[in-house]
N, C-alpha and C positions, 0 to 999 in steps of 0.2 A: 652242360656245354657252355663255355664262356661266350658272352655276347660279342659279336664281331663288328656290329654296326650300331651307330647311335642315331636315333630318330628325333628330329626337332620336336620339343614337347607339345607345341600347339598342334602340329600335324599328328602326333601320336594320339592326342585326345580325339581328333577327328576319326582316326582309323578304327577306333572302338566301335563305330557305327557302320563300318563297311561290311559287305557280305562275304568276302573271301575268307575261307576258314583259316584260323591261326595266322592271320596276316602279320600282326605285330611281331610275334615270335619268329616267324620265318624271315621277316625283313631284318630283325636284329641278329639272327644267326647267319643268314646267307646274303643279305642285301637284296637289291632288286635284280634278280636273275632273269634271263630271257624267258625261262619256263614260268616263273611267277608273273612276269609281265603279261605273257600270253593268257594265263589263267585270269588275271584281272580284267583283261580286255573282253573276255567272254562273259563277264558279269554285267548284266544290263544296268545295274545300279553303280558299279564301281568304274566302268570304262571311262566315263566322262571325267572322273576325278584323277585319272592316271597322271595327268600333267603335274599334279601337286607333288608326286613322288620324285619327279625329275628336276624340281627346283633346286638351285644351288643351296647347299647346307641343309637340305631337307633330310637326306640320309647320307652319312659319311662314316668311314671306318673309325672304330673306336680309337685306334692309334692316332689318327689325325685329330680327333676330338681332344685327346689327351695332349697332343702337341700344341694345340691352339689354346689350351686353358692351363698353362703351367703356372701363371701368377696367382697362386692360391689366395693371398690376402685381398686381392682386388676383385675376386669373383663374387657374384651374387650368391645368396644362400642357395638358390635353386641350382645354379651351375656347380657350386661347390659340392652339393649333395650328389649331383649326377657324376661328377668326376670321381668321388669316393666310391660310388656304386660300380663305376666302370673299372676302377683299379681292383676292387674286391672281386669282380667277375673274372678278371684276368689272372690275378695273383692270389686270391683268397685272402684270408686274414691272419694266417700263421705261416711262419717260414718253413719252406720245404727243402728236403735234401736232394741229392743227386738221384735222378731217375735212371737207375741202372738197367731197368727193363727196356727203357727206350734206347739206351746206348747199345744194349745187346741186340735189339731188333735191327738197329741200323748197321751194326757190324755184320750180322747174319745176311742182311740184304745185300750189303756191299760185296761179301765173299761170293754169294750166289750169283750176283750180277756178273761177276768175273769168272764164272764157271769154276769155282773152287780155286781161284787164282791159277787156273789151268794146270793144276797138279792133281790128277785123279787119285793119287795115293794119299793126299793130305787128309788128316782127320779134322774135319771142320769143327766139330764140337770141342775137340781138344784145343784147337787154336783159339776159338772164342773164349773158352774158359781161362786159358793162360793170359789172353789179352785183357780180359776183365780183371783178373787177379792183379796183373801188373799195374793197371790203371788205379785200382783201389789201393794198392800199396804205394803208388806214386813212384814206381821204378821205371826205368827206361824200357820201352817195348823192344822185344827181340824180333828178329826176322824169322818168325815161324813160317815154315813151308816156303812159299814163294813170295812172302811179304817183301815188297820193295820199299825204298825210302819214301816213295810217293804214297804207297799204301799206308805206311805208318803215319804220314802226315794227315792223310784223310781220316784215319781212325782217331787221331788226336783231335781233329776238328770236331768229330762227333762229341767227344768228351768236353771240349772247350765250349761247344754250343750249350751243353747242359750247365756248365759253370756260369756261362753268360746268363742263362735263364734264371739261375739261382740269384745272381747278382742283381739282375733286373727285378726279380720278384722281391728281393730284399729292399731295394730302393722303393718299389711300389708299396710294400707294407709299411715302410718308414713314412712314406708320404701319407698313407692312410691315417697313420697315427697323428701326423701334423695337422691333417684336415680335421680330424676329430678334436684336436686341441683348439683349432680355430673355431669350430662349431661350438665347442663348450664355452670358449671365451665370448663368442657372440651371444650365446644364450644367456650367459651370466650378465653381460652388458645390457641385453634386452630386459632381463629381470630387474636390474638396477634402474634402468630407464623407466620401466613400468612402475617400480616403487615410487620414483620421483613424480611421474605423471599422476599417479594415484594420490600422492601427497598434495600436488597442486590442485587436483580436482576436489578432493575432500577438504583441503585447507580453505579453498575459496567457498565451498559450500558451508563449512563451519563458520567462516567469517560472516557470510550472508545470514545464516541462522542466528548467530549472536547479535547481529545488527537488527534483525527482525524482532527478536525478543526484547532488545533494548527499546525499539520503537513502540512495541506493544506496551511495555511497562511504563514508558513515559506518557503514552496516550491515556492509559488508565489513571495514572497519577494526575494528569492534566484534567481529566474528567472529574476526578474527586475534588480537585481544587475549585473547579468551576461550580460543581453542584453543591458542595458542602461549605464553601467559604465565600465565593464571589456571588453566587446566586442569592443567598439570603441577604447579603449586604445590599445588592441592587434592589431587591424587593423592599427592603426596609426604607431605603432612600426614596423610592418611587411612592411608597405608601404615605410617607410624610408629606409628599408633594401632591398627594391625591391622584397620582398617575399610574397606580398599580394595574388598573384595568384598561389602560389606554393603548396597549400594544407595544409600548416602549420597552417593557420588560423583555419580551421575546427578541426584539431587535438588539437590545443591549447584550443579552446573553449570547446571541449568535455572533455578535461582533467580538466579544471577549473570547468565545470558543475558537473563532477563526484565528485570533491573535496567538492563543496558546498553541493551537495546532501548527500554525506557521512557524513558530519558534522551535517547536520540537522537530519538525520536518527539516528545518535548516540545519540543525545539529546532526540529524540522522544522515542527510545527504552529504554533508561535509565529511563525516566519518566514513561513509561508504566510498566516497571518492578517494580517500586516503587508502582504504583497504584494497580497492581495485588497482590503484597505482602501485601498491606494494607487490601484489601478485603478478603484475605485468612487468615488474622491474627486471630487465635483462641481466643486470649485474648479479641479482639474486639467483637467477637461473644458471648463469655462467659458473657460479661457485659450485653448484652441484654437478654441472656438466664436466667440470675439471675432475671431480672425484670419480665420475662414471668412466671418463676416458682413461683415467689412471688405474682402472681396475680395482678401485677401492670400494668397500661396502659403504652403503649410504643409509642403511636402516638406523644406525645409532645417531648419525647426523640429523636425519629426518626427525627422530623422536626428540632430540634436543632442540631443533629448530621449531618444531611444533609447540613445545612447551614455552619457548621464548616468545613466539608469536602470540600465543594465548595470553601470556602475562602482559605483554605490551598492549594487546587489544583491551584487556580488562582495565588496565590503567587509563587508556585513552577514553574508553566509554565511561569509566567512573568520573573522570574529569568533566566530560560533557554532561553527565547526569547531574553533577554538582552545579554546573553552569545553568542547567535548566531549572534546578531547584532554587538556585539563587534568583533566577528571573521570576519564578513563582513568588518567592518571598518579597522581591522588590515590587512586583505588581500588587501584592496584598498590602504592603506597606504604603504604596502610593494611593491605593484605594482608601486605606484608613486615614491617610492625611487629607485626601480629597473630601472624605466624609466629615472629618473633624473641621476642616476649613468651611465646608458647606454649613455645618451646624453652627459654627462661630458666626458666619455671615448672616444666617437666618436669625440667630439670637441677637446679634448686633442690630440687624434691620428692625426686629421687633422692639428693641429698646429705644432705637432712634424714633421709630414711629410713635411709641408711647410718649416719649419726651416731647415730640412735636405736638401730639394731641394735648398733652398737659400745658404746653406753652401756649398753644392756640386758645385753650379754654381760659387760661389766666389772662391772656390779652383781651379776650372778649369781656371777661369780668371787669377788668380795669377800665375798659372803654365804657361799659355800662355804668360803672360807679362814677366815672368822671362826668358822664352825661347827666346822671341823676343829680350829682352835686351842682352841676352848672344850672340845671333847671331850677333847683331849690334856691340857689343864691339869687337868681334873677327874680324869682317870685318874692323873696323877702325884700329885696331892694325896691322893687316896685311898690310893695305894700307899705313898707315902713320908711322908705327913703324920703 
């Protein structure tokens, strides 16, 4: 039996917990009849809920529901599915022909109601058979027995009712097909949207993973530079100055490590900011949304875009890696220059110190010699003068 009434979905869900037997099925087939209402009132658990069934739009004829939901494209997925199910309940899913049994039953009832058209001698079965044959052949009905023009019009109306049902059913089945097309389109669009959303999610995750790997690799390289190249140089310089055990080594290494880490993190943060800005770009998203709205597949475009993004990211990170490496090289070069300059200064200082010592010694010798000469000359003059 086709459902005759539509129950509002939220209410229908609530009715599943009511005590009245077969409540949902009876409401869909008969509506809220007085007999059913009385039965609900007798239930201790359901009586207080009865008002919910009388709320506007809670329960309404399927025909009214169909009339209120004719704009298929604008319906929600839930309403669209409900409408399809209602149409299928009324008309099925395949086209039906004329129900001759129904026409025959109506003709028979019509003749019986009129007491055999008030002609005791009329052969009712013969008249019915001839009438059905004429309708099936599409020929004009004859005035069998006491058939009047009014009787013929009434019988034609039975036939027309069946034709109308066929036409209505045809339209209903055609609409079911259109609804299925809409549902298929929405499902495909949802699938394409899902593909794109997955691309955004995985793309952002891949960019973050790529950046994290970049950061890890640069930090390891920075640690190598610090431990293998800078630390030995610092130790050598401090040892020359007799400060290796003074604590200055740890402070210097910590300072150099912080500088290296800061430089690496600056590059990493700058690149991450670019990545985040790219994935948040509405223009980028709009391009894909246009494809989705135009019912075009996006898988190929996504694959191409992912490859382009990866290549671009690799190029950007390679440049930043080169910048960091250059900074390492510059730092090492600067350290070499500072060490060479320091060595030069120390050597020059030693040379100047030695020269000053030699000069001072010579001056002292000259003074002593002059003094000696002066004393000797005075002695001679005094003795022999």
